[in-house]
C-alpha angles and dihedrals in degrees: 000000000000132000130187136225119172108313095336126091111203125196127222116214114268109234117240119180106215115192091213084096106220103211121186113203138358116271133199100288129086110283091222090062091053092047090051088053093050092045087054090052090050089051093050094247099129097160088060090047091054092049091054096043096048101067090041091051093048088051087060103259106154095207093052090045090055096044092048089049091055092050090052089047094052099034093235113149092349137053109277108260118168093188094055089044091054090048096053090042090055093052091048091044091054091054089054104259100155096203089056092050091052095049092046088052089050093053092052089043094054104027086236103142095350140050106278108256124167093195093054091044091054091049096054097036089053093050091052092043094054085058094058099261103154096201091051089047087054097050091043088055090053091053091051091047092053098035090238113157088348138052108277110263115169093184092056090045088054089049095052092045087051090054095051093042090051088061091054098260104151101201089057091049088052094047090048092054093049090053096041091081090064092069137058120245091256091052090048090053090051090049090049088056092050091048088056089056092047091046088057091049105033105030115024098059090053106042094102091054130081095051116138116255108241120220120256116239 
């Protein structure tokens, strides 16, 4: 989708649900159980994966909650149910899973599976963005650029686009280039300096997270 501010046309991230299940951190449940669920996903046995994830999610494991939410969102192994997906995403998001926070923000941003709400979209995108999530950083920048759910701030939009672009995320790079013409060279240099500070705070500590847990053999 595209949105417009001034002369620039900024792009939100298109949401793709990848069943590679990018889990951030271990939760409360036994790791072997989670690995078995992920192995079932890799084998295409989504029903088995749902059976494994459900009791772990109900026991409070954040990774299992996120994974189960993705299955409900996509309709793999369970009947597609966006409300159940949102509920499980919320549980995982509250426990700090950045991917869950991003997906929850996207639901509120687009109104897909939740009542559209820019304020909630901003809230959850920001939480994920502050954990280094490049798609959340890109969409957070869009909200800042348009003043949706937050006061318009083109400088912060540029900074968040810059962080996601620095992680190699192409839509953020394109958005940043569109916005760059709004600033003088001196302003851009100041924003690059602020971006470096943000990168140290909101990207570097999280660069080793977000990798898929591999099944044990």
